[in-house]
Each structure stands twice: as structure tokens, then as C-alpha cells.
Residue, then its C-alpha position, 0 to 999 in steps of 0.5 A: m683178482k690175484q692173477p698178475d700181469v707182466i708189463r714191459l715198461d722199458r728195454n729190460l724193465y718189467v713190472l709184475r702188476f697185481e691188484m692184490m698180491k697177498l691173495y696168493s698167500a692168504l688163499e693158499a694158506v687157508k686152504r692148507l690149514l684146512a687140509d691139514g686139520i689145523v683149523r676147522p670150517g667155521d673157526t675164526l682166522m685172525d691177524s694184524s693188518s691195516g691193508t692188503y693182507g687184511h683184505s686178502l684174509a677177509l676174501a679168503c675167509h669169505k671163500y672158505g666159509m671161515k670167520c675173520r677178525i682183523v686187528c688194525s691200526t688207526k691208519l685203516d681208512d674208512t673205505m677199507r674198513r667198510q670192505f672188511e666189514m661187508l665181507g663179514a670180517q670183525v674189525d678191532q681198531v687199536e687207538i694210538p695217540p699221535g707222536p714220533l713213535v706212533d708206527k712202533m707203538d702201533q705195531r706193538a699195540r696190535l700184537d698185544r691185542v692179538a695176544e689178549i684175544l688168543d688168551t681169552e677166546d676159543d676157536v681163534h687161529w692167529m695166521q701169523q703172516y710175519h712168522d708162519d711160512v705157510h704164506y710162502l706156498g701161494y707164490r708157486a703160481g707166480a713163480d711158474l708165471l715168471r718162468k713161463e715168461f722169462g725162461d730159466g734166466p738170468l733174471t733180476l727180481v725186485g720187491g719190497v721185503g715186508t714179511g719176506a713171503s712174496t720175494g722169498g716165495l717167488t725166489s725159492y720156487l724159481r731157484a728150485a726150478g733151476v731159474d738163475v734169479s737174483l733177488v733184490g730186496v727193498q726196505p724203508f729206513e727205520s726197519v729192523t729187518f735189514g738193520s736200518d732202524p737207527v736211521e730215521d726218515p724225517v718224513a715218515s716210515i713206509a708201511g708194508i715193506g719193513s717193520p719195527i718188529v722182527m719177522r721170522n718169514v724173512r730168509y736173509e740168505l735169499y737176497d743178493r742186494v738190498h736198497w733202502i729208500g726214503f719216503d720222499s724218493a718213494a713218493a716221487a717214484t710212485t707218481t712217476l710210475l703213473r705219469r710215465h707208464a700209466v701204472y697206478a700202484g701203491m707206494s711199495s711199488g714206487c720204491n720197487y720201481l726206483a730200485a729196479t730202474w737202477e738195477a736195470a740200467h746196471a745190467p742192461e742185458t738182463p730182464c729186471v722185474f719189479i713187484a707192484a703189489d696193489t693199486g694206488h687207491r689207498y694213496a690218492h689223498n696222501v702220496y699222489a696229492r703231495p706237491e713234491a711228488g713231481q720230483d724227477i727221479h733221474a736226479l736220484a741215485p743211491r749211495r753204495i755202501d759196504s756195511l750197515d754203519q754206512l747207511a745214509f738217507p735218502w737212498s742206499v744200496m748194498d750187495w748182500r750176497r745171500r748172507g744170514f743176519r740176526p736183527a736185535g731181539a730176533g729171539q722174541p718175535g712170537t711163536v709159530r706152532h705148526k711148521e711141519h706142514v709147509p714144504v717150501p723149497g730151500a727152507v733154512p732154519a733160523p740161525a742160532p745166536h752163535e751164527e750171528v752175522l755182523l755187517 
């Protein structure tokens, strides 16, 4: 299930298509934690997730004989919940009343529930997919696959930033192997990760590629360029990816596809690969059912900006130039208690407060 396919869509446009991308990080993370003695067989592994990481962790626990506990949101659909439970995972669903701040409240409520469980129960290990760079390790295999396919570059890699592990892991291993790769990150509006939180998306915030909380696994100095994309544009691109190329994928894949079409057109001699992290089944009744999702993406174009105060809906792009960044509240994202076991190439410590870069 974790093995992706490289599919050529156009002259220099390719998709790295996964059934479930986060299996890479979950399987390798559990394997390493067991090998290092940080967890023991039979312990409970827990994290906050309402989608592919929760599913991946449940599968990894199933494989390695661990107990699994998923703290999830009200967005978890019944089909996914049944899969979690049939794999032996215990599901804690946090209820949040509907409202304009539901996404931010949901994320905080889930982390509060995680903290409560850690304080009151024994033999529970918080996986910290947001903060623990053990999740980088699994992407070595994906980097090897890309290098085998495209050689030593140049290559453009486009992916949703999310926790930072997938784009960061692939790029770290590629660059350590000498591959000339440019990394393009994709973000939703309202995400603190690359500073778009002041810009509201009038439809909805896109889950999975950004967050209202700070994530320590994001290494800002890896990224060459960043795209911010609104919900309607992403929905149009997601359905276009299916209609034009028969790739049935999730909404983050649509965002990446839209950004990658622009990147490929601006560097026609350079292969451009975007990540499709999962299939489209979770989106069948919302994104794929939207009447406006038939919008022609050729009519869409980003606004090129030079600083974050120029961010504008529905699509902006900025040359990041591998700079550091320190989002507001970056000093309080949580605690990672075992960093010494993760030999990821190019690891850079989080900047101290005096190293803040204001863009």
C-alpha cells in the first residue's frame, strides 16, 4: 500500500501517486521507536488525526503488535472510523460545536485530549507527527525512487507542507544524495505555518496541508517557493485531475496539481513532480459533488508576491529562497522527548528568538 507510482501527465509534469503516503512515516517511525527501546511491544501508540496518518498508524500498530489510540475530530467519517476500529484502534472523538472557528477549536481540543490521556494513563506514547522528526525517516525510500526515476536533477518537487515530514524528508534525502531539487511547498490560507493565518478562506480551510498550530517538523530553510491556494480553486483542480488524467486523489493532491501546472509551465525543461498523498474516496460527497468544481483551471493564475503582507486570496505565490521563519507562538508547540535517535540529513535546529526572520 505504501509504494507509490510515478505517472507522467504532461511533457514535464509528473505525479508521485500514493494510496496512503503516511504509511512511509508511520511504519518506519514505529520500527525505529521499537528498535531504540523508546516503546515496547504491547504499548499504546497515540496521536491526533482524522485521516491518513491515523489510518497509517493503525496499520503500523497492527503490523508490529502495538495498541493504537486515535484522537480525532468530528470530521472523521463513519467509513474511516470503522477501518480504524477493525484494525484494533481505539477512537477518541472530540466533539466541537459548529461555528466559524471550528477548525482552530478542533485542533486545540484534540491536543488537550492528548495531554489529558498522557497525564492519566500509563504505557501510552504520543507519536507527535507534528513535532518528532522520526517521521522523516520513512521517506528515504521515496527519495531513492525519485532519484532512480529522474537521476541527479534538476528536479522540482511540489507538495503540501502539512507536518513538514513528507516534503522535508524527500528533499533532505535527495539533496544529501547530491540531487539538484527545488522544493515547492503548498499551503492553505488560515495556516500559521507560513504566515497566512490572517487571510480567511470564505469557504473552508483545507485540512492536511496547513494548520492553526505550530509544527516543529517544518524546516523552512528547505523550501524554495510557496503557493497559498483557496478552497474553491483547490476543488476545481482536484476534479480536473480526475477528468483530464484519470487520477482520483484527495484535495491536497488537487492543490499540488494546480501549483505544479504553474511550476512546470515556468520551467518547461525541468521535470516537475507533485505529490498525490491519498485517494479521493474521502472527498466523494463534498469536493467531487460540488457544482463549481467544474471550473476551468486554465483561467486561474497566482498573484506573485514579495512579502507576506501582500498575501491575497484565492492564490498567491512567493519565492521563499530557503529562508528561516518563526511563526507567532513557535515557542509553545509541545515537547519532543527523544530527538537523539533520528539521523536525518540536513537537520537544522529550530531558530532561537533572536534569529526570527520577518518577511
